[in-house]
C-alpha positions as CSV (number, residue, x, y, z in Angstrom):
1,M,-32.4,122.6,-168.8
2,E,-31.8,125.8,-166.8
3,Q,-33.6,124.3,-163.7
4,F,-31.5,121.2,-164.0
5,L,-28.2,123.2,-164.0
6,I,-29.4,125.1,-161.0
7,N,-30.2,121.9,-159.2
8,I,-26.8,120.3,-159.8
9,T,-24.9,123.4,-158.9
10,S,-26.7,124.2,-155.7
11,Y,-26.7,122.6,-152.2
12,P,-26.8,119.7,-151.6
13,T,-26.3,118.2,-155.2
14,I,-23.2,120.5,-155.8
15,I,-21.3,118.3,-153.3
16,Y,-22.0,115.1,-155.4
17,T,-21.5,117.1,-158.6
18,I,-17.9,118.0,-157.5
19,F,-17.3,114.4,-156.4
20,L,-18.5,113.0,-159.7
21,L,-16.4,115.5,-161.7
22,I,-13.3,114.4,-159.7
23,I,-14.1,110.8,-160.5
24,I,-14.5,111.5,-164.2
25,V,-11.2,113.4,-164.3
26,F,-9.6,110.4,-162.5
27,W,-10.8,108.0,-165.1
28,F,-9.6,110.1,-168.0
29,L,-6.1,110.3,-166.4
30,T,-6.2,106.5,-165.7
31,V,-7.0,105.9,-169.4
32,A,-4.1,108.2,-170.3
33,G,-1.8,106.0,-168.0
34,L,-1.2,108.7,-165.4
35,F,-3.0,106.8,-162.6
36,D,-3.2,103.2,-161.6
37,V,-6.9,102.0,-161.4
38,N,-5.9,100.2,-158.2
39,I,-4.3,103.2,-156.6
40,L,-6.9,103.2,-153.7
41,D,-7.2,99.4,-153.4
42,F,-6.8,97.6,-150.1
43,D,-6.1,93.9,-149.5
44,F,-9.6,92.5,-148.8
45,D,-8.6,88.9,-148.7
46,V,-9.3,88.7,-145.0
47,D,-11.9,87.3,-142.6
48,V,-14.5,90.0,-141.7
49,S,-14.2,88.9,-138.1
50,N,-10.5,89.9,-138.1
51,V,-10.9,93.4,-139.5
52,G,-12.2,96.6,-138.0
53,G,-12.6,100.3,-138.7
54,A,-13.2,101.4,-142.3
55,L,-12.1,98.1,-143.7
56,G,-14.6,96.2,-141.6
57,V,-17.4,98.6,-142.6
58,L,-16.6,98.1,-146.3
59,V,-16.7,94.4,-146.0
60,T,-19.9,94.5,-144.1
61,L,-21.6,96.7,-146.7
62,G,-20.5,94.5,-149.5
63,L,-18.3,97.0,-151.2
64,T,-15.4,94.7,-151.8
65,G,-14.3,92.4,-154.6
66,V,-13.8,95.0,-157.3
67,P,-11.4,98.0,-157.5
68,F,-12.2,100.5,-154.8
69,T,-12.0,103.3,-157.4
70,L,-14.9,101.6,-159.2
71,V,-16.9,101.5,-156.0
72,L,-16.4,105.2,-155.4
73,S,-17.4,105.9,-159.0
74,I,-20.7,104.1,-158.7
75,I,-21.4,105.6,-155.3
76,A,-20.8,109.1,-156.8
77,L,-23.1,108.4,-159.8
78,Y,-25.9,107.0,-157.6
79,S,-25.6,109.8,-155.0
80,W,-25.6,112.5,-157.7
81,T,-28.6,111.0,-159.4
82,I,-30.7,110.5,-156.3
83,S,-29.9,114.0,-155.0
84,S,-30.7,115.6,-158.3
85,L,-34.1,113.8,-158.4
86,L,-35.0,114.7,-154.8
87,V,-34.0,118.3,-155.1
88,S,-36.1,118.7,-158.3
89,L,-39.1,117.8,-156.2
90,T,-38.7,121.0,-154.2
91,T,-40.0,122.9,-157.2
92,F,-43.4,121.3,-156.4
93,I,-43.2,121.8,-152.6
94,N,-43.9,125.1,-150.8
95,I,-41.1,125.4,-148.3
96,P,-41.7,128.4,-146.0
97,S,-38.2,129.5,-145.0
98,D,-34.5,129.3,-145.9
99,L,-33.8,127.4,-142.7
100,V,-36.4,124.7,-143.4
101,M,-35.0,124.5,-147.0
102,F,-31.5,124.0,-145.6
103,L,-32.7,121.3,-143.3
104,F,-34.6,119.6,-146.1
105,N,-31.5,119.7,-148.4
106,S,-29.3,118.3,-145.6
107,V,-31.7,115.4,-145.2
108,V,-31.5,114.9,-149.0
109,L,-27.7,114.8,-148.8
110,L,-27.9,112.0,-146.3
111,I,-30.6,110.1,-148.0
112,A,-28.7,110.2,-151.3
113,I,-25.6,108.5,-149.8
114,A,-27.7,106.2,-147.7
115,F,-29.4,104.8,-150.8
116,A,-26.4,104.9,-153.0
117,I,-24.3,102.5,-150.8
118,P,-26.7,99.5,-151.0
119,L,-27.4,100.2,-154.6
120,T,-23.7,100.1,-155.3
121,A,-23.3,96.9,-153.4
122,K,-26.0,95.3,-155.6
123,T,-24.4,96.7,-158.8
124,I,-20.9,95.3,-158.1
125,R,-22.1,91.9,-156.9
126,P,-22.2,90.4,-160.4
127,L,-18.9,92.1,-161.3
128,R,-16.9,90.3,-158.6
129,K,-16.6,87.1,-160.6
130,F,-15.3,89.0,-163.6
131,F,-12.7,90.9,-161.6
132,R,-11.7,87.7,-159.7
133,T,-11.0,86.1,-163.1
134,V,-9.1,89.2,-164.4
135,N,-7.0,89.5,-161.3
136,Q,-6.0,85.8,-161.5
137,G,-4.9,86.3,-165.1
138,P,-2.3,84.0,-166.6
139,T,0.0,82.0,-164.3
140,Q,2.9,84.1,-163.1
141,E,5.3,81.4,-164.3
142,S,4.2,81.9,-167.9
143,L,5.1,85.6,-167.8
144,M,8.6,85.3,-166.2
145,G,11.2,86.7,-168.5
146,K,8.7,88.2,-170.8
147,T,9.4,91.6,-172.3
148,C,6.7,94.2,-171.8
149,R,6.1,97.9,-172.3
150,V,5.6,100.5,-169.6
151,R,2.0,101.7,-170.0
152,S,1.8,104.3,-167.2
153,S,3.5,107.7,-167.2
154,Y,6.3,106.1,-165.3
155,I,7.0,103.0,-163.1
156,D,9.0,102.8,-159.9
157,H,8.9,100.7,-156.6
158,R,5.5,102.3,-155.6
159,F,3.5,102.8,-158.8
160,G,3.2,101.6,-162.4
161,E,1.5,99.5,-165.0
162,I,2.9,97.5,-167.9
163,E,1.4,96.1,-171.1
164,C,2.3,92.7,-172.3
165,S,1.2,90.7,-175.3
166,R,0.2,87.1,-174.7
167,D,-1.5,84.7,-177.2
168,G,-2.6,87.7,-179.3
169,A,-4.2,89.5,-176.3
170,S,-2.9,92.6,-174.6
171,L,-2.5,92.3,-170.8
172,I,-2.4,95.3,-168.5
173,L,-0.6,94.4,-165.3
174,N,0.3,96.1,-162.0
175,A,4.1,96.3,-161.8
176,R,6.9,97.7,-159.7
177,T,10.7,98.1,-160.0
178,K,13.3,97.6,-157.4
179,E,13.8,100.6,-155.1
180,G,15.8,103.3,-156.8
181,S,14.8,102.3,-160.3
182,K,12.4,104.3,-162.4
183,Y,11.3,103.8,-166.1
184,S,9.3,106.0,-168.3
185,T,6.3,105.4,-170.7
186,N,7.0,103.0,-173.6
187,Q,10.3,101.8,-172.2
188,L,10.8,98.0,-172.5
189,V,11.1,96.1,-169.3
190,V,11.3,92.4,-168.4
191,I,9.3,90.6,-165.7
192,I,11.5,88.9,-163.2
193,D,9.2,88.2,-160.2
194,Y,5.6,88.1,-159.0
195,S,3.9,88.9,-155.6
196,K,0.8,86.9,-155.2
197,Q,-0.2,88.8,-152.1
198,N,-0.3,92.1,-154.0
199,N,-1.0,90.7,-157.5
200,T,2.0,92.7,-158.7
201,Y,4.8,91.9,-161.1
202,F,8.4,93.1,-160.6
203,V,10.4,94.2,-163.6
204,I,13.9,95.5,-164.6
205,S,14.9,97.3,-167.8
206,E,15.5,95.2,-170.9
207,Q,19.0,96.4,-171.1
208,E,19.7,95.4,-167.5
209,F,18.1,92.0,-168.1
210,K,20.4,91.3,-171.0
């Protein structure tokens, strides 16, 4: 156990340990409603031939089709695991100097992320269909005028989630207000519009709707 703690808190695994801890904190805050799970999402509904830069790289690597925060989480977990395993092998290898050790660990750092990316692409492949179905959700027409509850810590024109009850099921939806309006957790709001491009519902307060 002591050797394991040394491995995950020393270079290079410490980098992935910090990354993984940040991801874990993010998911706790998301569950608490302080963050939107889609906070880092991009619009990937494009032809790969028409995109470039980071977006084109992500499409090419197969890291699209699910929330980008989930992609980062899986990459962090794979990278941390691979790095931990490789570093543990150094206990069985006689490395002559600190410089050689540093170079070896630097190679491990790169190998971990290099293997983590394709493994993540394979992991999310079967999840795409699920998230495609979830993102489609109910037809927007069936939710127009429906009263929902603010789920996130707040909701404004840039951030927020609402929770609606439909056919006995609880739906968590991305939602926004008109600019200048802001509602807090558990406040009742009414859906008045929907953006198919951003998969986002627009709401006003229940009082304003009435």
